[in-house]
OpenMM code with the backbone's topology and positions (N, CA, C; nanometers):
from openmm import Vec3, app, unit

residues = "MET GLU GLU GLY SER ASP PRO HIS TYR GLY CYS THR LEU LEU GLU GLY GLU THR ASN VAL ALA THR ALA PRO LYS THR ILE VAL LEU ILE VAL ALA GLY VAL VAL VAL ALA GLY CYS GLY PHE LEU ALA ALA PRO MET LEU GLY ASP ALA PHE THR ALA ALA VAL ALA PRO SER SER GLU ILE LEU GLY GLU PRO VAL GLU PHE ALA VAL ASN ALA ASN GLY GLU THR TYR GLY SER PRO LEU ASN ASP ARG VAL PRO ASP LEU ILE LEU ALA ARG ALA GLU GLY GLY LYS LEU GLY TYR VAL ARG VAL THR GLU LEU GLU HIS ALA ARG ASN LEU ARG ASN SER SER SER ASN ALA ASN ALA VAL PHE ASP ILE PRO VAL TYR GLN SER ASP GLY GLU THR ARG VAL GLY VAL PHE ARG VAL LEU ASP ASP THR VAL SER PRO ARG SER GLY SER ASN ASN".split()
positions = [
    Vec3(3.3116, 1.9416, -6.2630),
    Vec3(3.4365, 1.8826, -6.3047),
    Vec3(3.4617, 1.9250, -6.4502),
    Vec3(3.5807, 1.9612, -6.4765),
    Vec3(3.6120, 2.0061, -6.6111),
    Vec3(3.6542, 1.8869, -6.6961),
    Vec3(3.6440, 1.9119, -6.8293),
    Vec3(3.6827, 1.8043, -6.9193),
    Vec3(3.8304, 1.7798, -6.9061),
    Vec3(3.8686, 1.6530, -6.9023),
    Vec3(4.0095, 1.6187, -6.8908),
    Vec3(4.0239, 1.4688, -6.8926),
    Vec3(4.1451, 1.4241, -6.8672),
    Vec3(4.1651, 1.2803, -6.8693),
    Vec3(4.1873, 1.2284, -6.7287),
    Vec3(4.1430, 1.1075, -6.7090),
    Vec3(4.1601, 1.0416, -6.5797),
    Vec3(4.3019, 0.9854, -6.5782),
    Vec3(4.3862, 1.0283, -6.4848),
    Vec3(4.5269, 0.9840, -6.4852),
    Vec3(4.5412, 0.8354, -6.4571),
    Vec3(4.4414, 0.7719, -6.3955),
    Vec3(4.4536, 0.6305, -6.3597),
    Vec3(4.4185, 0.5369, -6.4759),
    Vec3(4.3246, 0.5764, -6.5585),
    Vec3(4.2791, 0.4838, -6.6612),
    Vec3(4.2934, 0.5376, -6.8027),
    Vec3(4.3434, 0.6554, -6.8154),
    Vec3(4.3623, 0.7126, -6.9493),
    Vec3(4.2339, 0.7448, -7.0187),
    Vec3(4.1236, 0.7661, -6.9440),
    Vec3(3.9941, 0.7953, -7.0015),
    Vec3(3.9714, 0.9445, -6.9977),
    Vec3(3.8946, 0.9924, -7.0900),
    Vec3(3.8574, 1.1323, -7.0900),
    Vec3(3.7237, 1.1452, -7.0224),
    Vec3(3.7176, 1.2329, -6.9187),
    Vec3(3.5930, 1.2547, -6.8473),
    Vec3(3.5348, 1.3891, -6.8888),
    Vec3(3.4061, 1.3898, -6.9160),
    Vec3(3.3383, 1.5127, -6.9479),
    Vec3(3.2809, 1.5709, -6.8214),
    Vec3(3.2408, 1.6959, -6.8266),
    Vec3(3.1881, 1.7629, -6.7099),
    Vec3(3.0622, 1.6884, -6.6610),
    Vec3(3.0562, 1.6591, -6.5303),
    Vec3(2.9430, 1.5890, -6.4720),
    Vec3(2.9562, 1.4383, -6.4717),
    Vec3(3.0536, 1.3837, -6.5416),
    Vec3(3.0727, 1.2385, -6.5436),
    Vec3(3.1649, 1.1956, -6.4293),
    Vec3(3.1452, 1.0734, -6.3841),
    Vec3(3.2335, 1.0190, -6.2807),
    Vec3(3.3015, 0.8959, -6.3346),
    Vec3(3.4071, 0.8584, -6.2712),
    Vec3(3.4828, 0.7413, -6.3102),
    Vec3(3.4062, 0.6158, -6.2703),
    Vec3(3.3596, 0.5397, -6.3661),
    Vec3(3.2816, 0.4192, -6.3371),
    Vec3(3.3680, 0.3074, -6.2810),
    Vec3(3.4977, 0.3212, -6.2826),
    Vec3(3.5854, 0.2196, -6.2270),
    Vec3(3.5718, 0.2111, -6.0746),
    Vec3(3.5207, 0.3151, -6.0112),
    Vec3(3.5014, 0.3116, -5.8661),
    Vec3(3.3756, 0.2332, -5.8291),
    Vec3(3.2840, 0.2112, -5.9207),
    Vec3(3.1596, 0.1401, -5.8919),
    Vec3(3.1866, -0.0025, -5.8451),
    Vec3(3.2748, -0.0808, -5.9071),
    Vec3(3.2995, -0.2166, -5.8559),
    Vec3(3.3511, -0.2173, -5.7109),
    Vec3(3.4308, -0.1169, -5.6730),
    Vec3(3.4798, -0.1101, -5.5358),
    Vec3(3.3629, -0.0900, -5.4409),
    Vec3(3.2697, -0.0054, -5.4800),
    Vec3(3.1520, 0.0218, -5.3956),
    Vec3(3.0680, -0.1052, -5.3829),
    Vec3(3.0495, -0.1751, -5.4912),
    Vec3(2.9702, -0.2982, -5.4898),
    Vec3(3.0365, -0.4030, -5.3993),
    Vec3(3.1679, -0.4156, -5.4092),
    Vec3(3.2403, -0.5120, -5.3261),
    Vec3(3.2221, -0.4769, -5.1783),
    Vec3(3.2307, -0.3493, -5.1432),
    Vec3(3.2149, -0.3067, -5.0046),
    Vec3(3.0721, -0.3348, -4.9556),
    Vec3(2.9735, -0.3116, -5.0383),
    Vec3(2.8342, -0.3372, -5.0005),
    Vec3(2.8117, -0.4861, -4.9793),
    Vec3(2.8610, -0.5679, -5.0729),
    Vec3(2.8453, -0.7123, -5.0616),
    Vec3(2.9162, -0.7633, -4.9352),
    Vec3(3.0351, -0.7135, -4.9069),
    Vec3(3.1083, -0.7552, -4.7878),
    Vec3(3.0291, -0.7186, -4.6623),
    Vec3(2.9708, -0.6006, -4.6594),
    Vec3(2.8907, -0.5586, -4.5443),
    Vec3(2.7686, -0.6477, -4.5241),
    Vec3(2.7035, -0.6839, -4.6337),
    Vec3(2.5864, -0.7704, -4.6258),
    Vec3(2.6276, -0.9089, -4.5741),
    Vec3(2.7393, -0.9603, -4.6206),
    Vec3(2.7863, -1.0908, -4.5762),
    Vec3(2.8188, -1.0891, -4.4275),
    Vec3(2.8900, -0.9841, -4.3809),
    Vec3(2.9230, -0.9745, -4.2396),
    Vec3(2.7974, -0.9628, -4.1551),
    Vec3(2.7035, -0.8812, -4.1967),
    Vec3(2.5769, -0.8650, -4.1218),
    Vec3(2.4995, -0.9964, -4.1197),
    Vec3(2.4963, -1.0665, -4.2317),
    Vec3(2.4257, -1.1949, -4.2369),
    Vec3(2.4882, -1.2968, -4.1451),
    Vec3(2.6196, -1.3010, -4.1401),
    Vec3(2.6867, -1.3932, -4.0482),
    Vec3(2.6552, -1.3578, -3.9038),
    Vec3(2.6451, -1.2298, -3.8756),
    Vec3(2.6101, -1.1856, -3.7400),
    Vec3(2.4708, -1.2338, -3.7011),
    Vec3(2.3739, -1.2237, -3.7946),
    Vec3(2.2390, -1.2697, -3.7663),
    Vec3(2.2356, -1.4212, -3.7476),
    Vec3(2.3147, -1.4926, -3.8242),
    Vec3(2.3174, -1.6386, -3.8112),
    Vec3(2.3842, -1.6811, -3.6800),
    Vec3(2.4857, -1.6079, -3.6383),
    Vec3(2.5598, -1.6462, -3.5177),
    Vec3(2.4910, -1.5998, -3.3899),
    Vec3(2.4034, -1.5015, -3.3972),
    Vec3(2.3419, -1.4443, -3.2773),
    Vec3(2.2719, -1.5482, -3.1890),
    Vec3(2.1885, -1.6375, -3.2452),
    Vec3(2.1247, -1.7360, -3.1563),
    Vec3(2.2251, -1.8258, -3.0850),
    Vec3(2.3312, -1.8646, -3.1542),
    Vec3(2.4313, -1.9495, -3.0912),
    Vec3(2.5062, -1.8738, -2.9821),
    Vec3(2.5349, -1.7474, -3.0055),
    Vec3(2.6007, -1.6669, -2.9047),
    Vec3(2.5096, -1.6478, -2.7851),
    Vec3(2.3815, -1.6280, -2.8088),
    Vec3(2.2855, -1.6108, -2.7001),
    Vec3(2.2783, -1.7348, -2.6148),
    Vec3(2.2758, -1.8527, -2.6758),
    Vec3(2.2718, -1.9782, -2.6010),
    Vec3(2.3990, -1.9950, -2.5172),
    Vec3(2.5123, -1.9601, -2.5740),
    Vec3(2.6370, -1.9723, -2.4999),
    Vec3(2.6384, -1.8768, -2.3811),
    Vec3(2.5863, -1.7561, -2.4000),
    Vec3(2.5827, -1.6581, -2.2922),
    Vec3(2.4879, -1.7038, -2.1827),
    Vec3(2.3704, -1.7532, -2.2195),
    Vec3(2.2729, -1.8003, -2.1207),
    Vec3(2.3285, -1.9150, -2.0409),
    Vec3(2.3936, -2.0078, -2.1057),
    Vec3(2.4512, -2.1218, -2.0343),
    Vec3(2.5582, -2.0770, -1.9364),
    Vec3(2.6347, -1.9742, -1.9725),
    Vec3(2.7399, -1.9259, -1.8849),
    Vec3(2.6823, -1.8514, -1.7653),
    Vec3(2.5721, -1.7816, -1.7846),
    Vec3(2.5122, -1.7026, -1.6768),
    Vec3(2.4278, -1.7902, -1.5853),
    Vec3(2.3479, -1.8772, -1.6408),
    Vec3(2.2561, -1.9584, -1.5606),
    Vec3(2.2636, -2.1034, -1.6033),
    Vec3(2.3684, -2.1742, -1.5659),
    Vec3(2.3819, -2.3132, -1.6088),
    Vec3(2.2717, -2.4002, -1.5492),
    Vec3(2.2246, -2.4938, -1.6293),
    Vec3(2.1209, -2.5858, -1.5812),
    Vec3(2.1858, -2.7060, -1.5171),
    Vec3(2.1049, -2.7821, -1.4436),
    Vec3(2.1578, -2.9005, -1.3774),
    Vec3(2.2004, -3.0046, -1.4796),
    Vec3(2.1395, -3.0027, -1.5986),
    Vec3(2.1768, -3.1012, -1.6994),
    Vec3(2.3189, -3.0783, -1.7481),
    Vec3(2.3621, -2.9545, -1.7556),
    Vec3(2.4965, -2.9243, -1.8051),
    Vec3(2.5995, -2.9608, -1.6984),
    Vec3(2.5731, -2.9235, -1.5745),
    Vec3(2.6705, -2.9435, -1.4695),
    Vec3(2.6604, -3.0798, -1.4024),
    Vec3(2.5436, -3.1447, -1.4151),
    Vec3(2.5248, -3.2715, -1.3485),
    Vec3(2.5109, -3.2579, -1.1973),
    Vec3(2.4813, -3.1389, -1.1503),
    Vec3(2.4662, -3.1127, -1.0074),
    Vec3(2.3209, -3.0836, -0.9766),
    Vec3(2.2809, -3.1000, -0.8502),
    Vec3(2.1409, -3.0670, -0.8152),
    Vec3(2.1148, -2.9169, -0.8298),
    Vec3(1.9906, -2.8870, -0.8629),
    Vec3(1.9482, -2.7475, -0.8774),
    Vec3(1.9299, -2.6921, -0.7371),
    Vec3(1.9814, -2.5722, -0.7141),
    Vec3(1.9608, -2.5074, -0.5855),
    Vec3(1.8685, -2.3898, -0.6063),
    Vec3(1.7622, -2.3850, -0.5255),
    Vec3(1.6658, -2.2759, -0.5313),
    Vec3(1.6996, -2.1744, -0.4230),
    Vec3(1.6484, -2.0541, -0.4403),
    Vec3(1.6623, -1.9531, -0.3358),
    Vec3(1.5807, -1.9982, -0.2150),
    Vec3(1.6201, -1.9555, -0.0962),
    Vec3(1.5524, -1.9932, 0.0267),
    Vec3(1.5123, -1.8661, 0.1013),
    Vec3(1.3862, -1.8600, 0.1458),
    Vec3(1.3392, -1.7435, 0.2204),
    Vec3(1.3703, -1.7599, 0.3704),
    Vec3(1.3322, -1.6619, 0.4521),
    Vec3(1.3615, -1.6633, 0.5951),
    Vec3(1.2927, -1.7786, 0.6681),
    Vec3(1.1844, -1.8307, 0.6112),
    Vec3(1.1131, -1.9441, 0.6728),
    Vec3(1.1694, -2.0800, 0.6311),
    Vec3(1.2755, -2.0767, 0.5511),
    Vec3(1.3365, -2.2018, 0.5053),
    Vec3(1.2674, -2.2648, 0.3858),
    Vec3(1.1738, -2.1922, 0.3239),
    Vec3(1.1053, -2.2438, 0.2050),
    Vec3(1.1840, -2.2062, 0.0811),
    Vec3(1.1938, -2.3025, -0.0118),
    Vec3(1.2588, -2.2753, -0.1398),
    Vec3(1.1588, -2.2116, -0.2331),
    Vec3(1.2068, -2.1260, -0.3229),
    Vec3(1.1178, -2.0642, -0.4195),
    Vec3(1.1882, -2.0481, -0.5535),
    Vec3(1.1093, -2.0500, -0.6608),
    Vec3(1.1597, -2.0380, -0.7953),
    Vec3(1.0645, -2.1061, -0.8921),
    Vec3(1.1182, -2.1526, -1.0023),
    Vec3(1.0397, -2.2233, -1.1039),
    Vec3(1.0794, -2.3695, -1.1079),
    Vec3(0.9830, -2.4592, -1.1297),
    Vec3(1.0176, -2.6015, -1.1402),
    Vec3(1.1170, -2.6239, -1.2541),
    Vec3(1.2102, -2.7145, -1.2320),
    Vec3(1.3084, -2.7482, -1.3356),
    Vec3(1.3298, -2.8990, -1.3341),
    Vec3(1.2989, -2.9603, -1.4475),
    Vec3(1.3068, -3.1068, -1.4606),
    Vec3(1.2236, -3.1708, -1.3511),
    Vec3(1.2831, -3.2533, -1.2658),
    Vec3(1.2047, -3.3210, -1.1617),
    Vec3(1.2134, -3.2503, -1.0273),
    Vec3(1.2705, -3.1314, -1.0231),
    Vec3(1.2860, -3.0571, -0.8981),
    Vec3(1.1823, -2.9456, -0.8916),
    Vec3(1.1129, -2.9405, -0.7769),
    Vec3(1.0077, -2.8403, -0.7585),
    Vec3(1.0302, -2.7723, -0.6235),
    Vec3(1.0415, -2.6390, -0.6216),
    Vec3(1.0579, -2.5681, -0.4948),
    Vec3(0.9268, -2.5659, -0.4163),
    Vec3(0.9313, -2.5196, -0.2926),
    Vec3(0.8116, -2.5096, -0.2096),
    Vec3(0.7150, -2.4056, -0.2642),
    Vec3(0.7679, -2.2944, -0.3125),
    Vec3(0.6887, -2.1867, -0.3700),
    Vec3(0.7282, -2.1721, -0.5155),
    Vec3(0.6281, -2.1746, -0.6060),
    Vec3(0.6599, -2.1626, -0.7476),
    Vec3(0.6025, -2.0330, -0.8036),
    Vec3(0.6715, -1.9815, -0.9039),
    Vec3(0.6333, -1.8553, -0.9666),
    Vec3(0.4945, -1.8673, -1.0298),
    Vec3(0.4102, -1.7659, -1.0056),
    Vec3(0.2744, -1.7651, -1.0628),
    Vec3(0.2292, -1.6218, -1.0832),
    Vec3(0.1328, -1.6028, -1.1728),
    Vec3(0.0744, -1.4708, -1.1978),
    Vec3(-0.0644, -1.4698, -1.1342),
    Vec3(-0.0816, -1.3747, -1.0421),
    Vec3(-0.2092, -1.3606, -0.9719),
    Vec3(-0.3146, -1.3012, -1.0647),
    Vec3(-0.4432, -1.3202, -1.0296),
    Vec3(-0.5501, -1.2519, -1.0998),
    Vec3(-0.5188, -1.1036, -1.0922),
    Vec3(-0.5247, -1.0330, -1.2024),
    Vec3(-0.4907, -0.8923, -1.2046),
    Vec3(-0.3490, -0.8682, -1.2543),
    Vec3(-0.2680, -0.9752, -1.2693),
    Vec3(-0.1395, -0.9608, -1.3345),
    Vec3(-0.0153, -0.9556, -1.2473),
    Vec3(-0.0275, -0.9429, -1.1152),
    Vec3(0.0929, -0.9356, -1.0309),
    Vec3(0.1622, -1.0707, -1.0263),
    Vec3(0.2962, -1.0646, -1.0310),
    Vec3(0.3764, -1.1868, -1.0188),
    Vec3(0.4051, -1.2140, -0.8722),
    Vec3(0.4051, -1.3404, -0.8376),
    Vec3(0.4368, -1.3825, -0.7023),
    Vec3(0.4603, -1.5312, -0.7015),
    Vec3(0.4362, -1.5920, -0.5867),
    Vec3(0.4616, -1.7351, -0.5704),
    Vec3(0.3414, -1.8029, -0.5049),
    Vec3(0.3108, -1.9231, -0.5472),
    Vec3(0.2071, -2.0037, -0.4812),
    Vec3(0.2757, -2.1220, -0.4137),
    Vec3(0.2213, -2.1621, -0.3018),
    Vec3(0.2731, -2.2776, -0.2303),
    Vec3(0.2279, -2.4035, -0.3056),
    Vec3(0.3219, -2.4898, -0.3397),
    Vec3(0.2919, -2.6091, -0.4167),
    Vec3(0.1893, -2.6949, -0.3461),
    Vec3(0.1981, -2.7077, -0.2157),
    Vec3(0.1022, -2.7914, -0.1438),
    Vec3(-0.0385, -2.7347, -0.1550),
    Vec3(-0.0525, -2.6019, -0.1521),
    Vec3(-0.1843, -2.5396, -0.1673),
    Vec3(-0.2375, -2.5567, -0.3090),
    Vec3(-0.1467, -2.5475, -0.4069),
    Vec3(-0.1862, -2.5658, -0.5457),
    Vec3(-0.2353, -2.7088, -0.5699),
    Vec3(-0.1605, -2.8067, -0.5206),
    Vec3(-0.1990, -2.9471, -0.5397),
    Vec3(-0.3323, -2.9766, -0.4707),
    Vec3(-0.3509, -2.9217, -0.3502),
    Vec3(-0.4768, -2.9415, -0.2773),
    Vec3(-0.5947, -2.8827, -0.3568),
    Vec3(-0.5785, -2.7599, -0.4064),
    Vec3(-0.6852, -2.6956, -0.4833),
    Vec3(-0.7128, -2.7702, -0.6134),
    Vec3(-0.6088, -2.8237, -0.6786),
    Vec3(-0.6285, -2.9024, -0.8010),
    Vec3(-0.7091, -3.0283, -0.7712),
    Vec3(-0.6758, -3.0949, -0.6602),
    Vec3(-0.7494, -3.2163, -0.6225),
    Vec3(-0.8952, -3.1854, -0.5934),
    Vec3(-0.9199, -3.0760, -0.5206),
    Vec3(-1.0585, -3.0357, -0.4933),
    Vec3(-1.1328, -3.0025, -0.6221),
    Vec3(-1.0671, -2.9314, -0.7098),
    Vec3(-1.1285, -2.8925, -0.8377),
    Vec3(-1.1625, -3.0161, -0.9198),
    Vec3(-1.0706, -3.1084, -0.9290),
    Vec3(-1.0906, -3.2300, -1.0105),
    Vec3(-1.1970, -3.3231, -0.9518),
    Vec3(-1.2151, -3.3202, -0.8209),
    Vec3(-1.3127, -3.4093, -0.7587),
    Vec3(-1.4473, -3.3425, -0.7335),
    Vec3(-1.4584, -3.2144, -0.7655),
    Vec3(-1.5832, -3.1416, -0.7405),
    Vec3(-1.6892, -3.1786, -0.8440),
    Vec3(-1.8100, -3.1977, -0.7948),
    Vec3(-1.9219, -3.2244, -0.8870),
    Vec3(-1.9833, -3.0944, -0.9374),
    Vec3(-1.9445, -2.9823, -0.8779),
    Vec3(-1.9947, -2.8506, -0.9180),
    Vec3(-1.9009, -2.7943, -1.0255),
    Vec3(-1.9477, -2.7862, -1.1474),
    Vec3(-1.8661, -2.7367, -1.2585),
    Vec3(-1.8348, -2.5881, -1.2414),
    Vec3(-1.9141, -2.5158, -1.1626),
    Vec3(-1.8932, -2.3719, -1.1441),
    Vec3(-1.8132, -2.3394, -1.0193),
    Vec3(-1.7639, -2.4400, -0.9490),
    Vec3(-1.6877, -2.4160, -0.8271),
    Vec3(-1.5595, -2.3395, -0.8601),
    Vec3(-1.5272, -2.2434, -0.7747),
    Vec3(-1.4072, -2.1609, -0.7930),
    Vec3(-1.3078, -2.1934, -0.6811),
    Vec3(-1.1865, -2.2222, -0.7175),
    Vec3(-1.0840, -2.2539, -0.6197),
    Vec3(-0.9692, -2.1554, -0.6389),
    Vec3(-0.9561, -2.0639, -0.5426),
    Vec3(-0.8490, -1.9646, -0.5447),
    Vec3(-0.7507, -1.9967, -0.4331),
    Vec3(-0.6215, -1.9762, -0.4618),
    Vec3(-0.5211, -1.9928, -0.3578),
    Vec3(-0.4404, -1.8638, -0.3512),
    Vec3(-0.3812, -1.8334, -0.2356),
    Vec3(-0.3061, -1.7086, -0.2220),
    Vec3(-0.1783, -1.7076, -0.3056),
    Vec3(-0.1458, -1.5888, -0.3547),
    Vec3(-0.0172, -1.5637, -0.4217),
    Vec3(0.0625, -1.4757, -0.3268),
    Vec3(0.1841, -1.5177, -0.2967),
    Vec3(0.2687, -1.4493, -0.1984),
    Vec3(0.3892, -1.3841, -0.2652),
    Vec3(0.4537, -1.2971, -0.1898),
    Vec3(0.5886, -1.2552, -0.2249),
    Vec3(0.6794, -1.3719, -0.1928),
    Vec3(0.8063, -1.3625, -0.2247),
    Vec3(0.8974, -1.4751, -0.2030),
    Vec3(0.9135, -1.5122, -0.0558),
    Vec3(0.8690, -1.4254, 0.0358),
    Vec3(0.8784, -1.4590, 0.1783),
    Vec3(0.7761, -1.5626, 0.2201),
    Vec3(0.6779, -1.5914, 0.1352),
    Vec3(0.5770, -1.6925, 0.1665),
    Vec3(0.4736, -1.6444, 0.2662),
    Vec3(0.4752, -1.5165, 0.3003),
    Vec3(0.3810, -1.4621, 0.3991),
    Vec3(0.2996, -1.3460, 0.3428),
    Vec3(0.3654, -1.2544, 0.2739),
    Vec3(0.2997, -1.1345, 0.2221),
    Vec3(0.2186, -1.1681, 0.0990),
    Vec3(0.0864, -1.1499, 0.1104),
    Vec3(-0.0026, -1.1826, -0.0023),
    Vec3(-0.0054, -1.0671, -0.1023),
    Vec3(0.0005, -1.1066, -0.2320),
    Vec3(-0.0066, -1.0057, -0.3391),
    Vec3(-0.1295, -1.0272, -0.4275),
    Vec3(-0.2032, -1.1342, -0.4035),
    Vec3(-0.3220, -1.1624, -0.4837),
    Vec3(-0.3652, -1.3059, -0.4692),
    Vec3(-0.4474, -1.3502, -0.5648),
    Vec3(-0.4941, -1.4888, -0.5649),
    Vec3(-0.4711, -1.5504, -0.7019),
    Vec3(-0.4531, -1.6802, -0.7020),
    Vec3(-0.4356, -1.7571, -0.8248),
    Vec3(-0.5587, -1.8468, -0.8386),
    Vec3(-0.6247, -1.8401, -0.9514),
    Vec3(-0.7446, -1.9180, -0.9764),
    Vec3(-0.7051, -2.0518, -1.0376),
    Vec3(-0.7433, -2.1600, -0.9692),
    Vec3(-0.7145, -2.2968, -1.0160),
    Vec3(-0.8296, -2.3403, -1.1056),
    Vec3(-0.7980, -2.3703, -1.2300),
    Vec3(-0.8969, -2.4099, -1.3302),
    Vec3(-0.8826, -2.5579, -1.3648),
    Vec3(-0.9734, -2.6084, -1.4462),
    Vec3(-0.9675, -2.7473, -1.4902),
    Vec3(-0.8356, -2.7815, -1.5583),
    Vec3(-0.7820, -2.6855, -1.6321),
    Vec3(-0.6603, -2.7132, -1.7089),
    Vec3(-0.5341, -2.6660, -1.6383),
    Vec3(-0.5404, -2.6315, -1.5098),
    Vec3(-0.4202, -2.5916, -1.4362),
    Vec3(-0.3311, -2.7147, -1.4207),
    Vec3(-0.2074, -2.7004, -1.4659),
    Vec3(-0.1123, -2.8118, -1.4701),
    Vec3(-0.0421, -2.8253, -1.3346),
    Vec3(-0.0173, -2.9472, -1.2969),
    Vec3(0.0584, -2.9740, -1.1743),
    Vec3(0.2055, -2.9395, -1.1985),
    Vec3(0.2706, -2.8748, -1.0999),
    Vec3(0.4132, -2.8469, -1.1178),
    Vec3(0.4985, -2.9738, -1.1186),
    Vec3(0.4430, -3.0828, -1.0719),
    Vec3(0.5168, -3.2092, -1.0669),
    Vec3(0.4910, -3.2949, -1.1905),
    Vec3(0.4116, -3.2445, -1.2845),
    Vec3(0.3737, -3.3265, -1.4017),
    Vec3(0.4854, -3.3401, -1.5045),
    Vec3(0.5894, -3.2581, -1.4953),
    Vec3(0.6989, -3.2652, -1.5927),
    Vec3(0.6722, -3.1854, -1.7169),
    Vec3(0.5540, -3.1234, -1.7290),
    Vec3(0.5236, -3.0458, -1.8490),
    Vec3(0.5702, -2.9017, -1.8364),
    Vec3(0.6385, -2.8683, -1.7293),
    Vec3(0.6883, -2.7312, -1.7115),
    Vec3(0.8343, -2.7185, -1.7460),
    Vec3(0.8947, -2.8152, -1.8100),
    Vec3(1.0366, -2.8084, -1.8428),
    Vec3(1.0648, -2.7032, -1.9436),
] * unit.nanometer
topology = app.Topology()
chain = topology.addChain("A")
for resn in residues:
    res = topology.addResidue(resn, chain)
    for name in ("N", "CA", "C"):
        topology.addAtom(name, app.Element.getBySymbol(name[0]), res)
């Protein structure tokens, strides 16, 4: 840049110098960007909750009974919600595969485990696909296995 005067501010600029009057504009733009981004971060959780409620409303919001999916055998399956428990509940088998355990089998194994005098007794129940027939693994019932009807799965 050659030596000359800045027509906007009447300043003389030397070679290599820039007009410092543009710096406040840059600062204002940066601050505005930070404010907008910060508001986005603050609003994101609220937007996520609104989206989740619109996609998968709970029975508490609608005041209607929860409906679970039903397999070909007429068994309901899914995850316990509030005081409603399907016939087959979501579980992770030994080895990591996801599937469903029959609530009646889980409760029976928990009762056997809790009443056993053998501390080393192992109680495994089958883990099924949602059809309630195809086995994908076993679920190990331990001392601390929670009942799906206990209300602690909300």
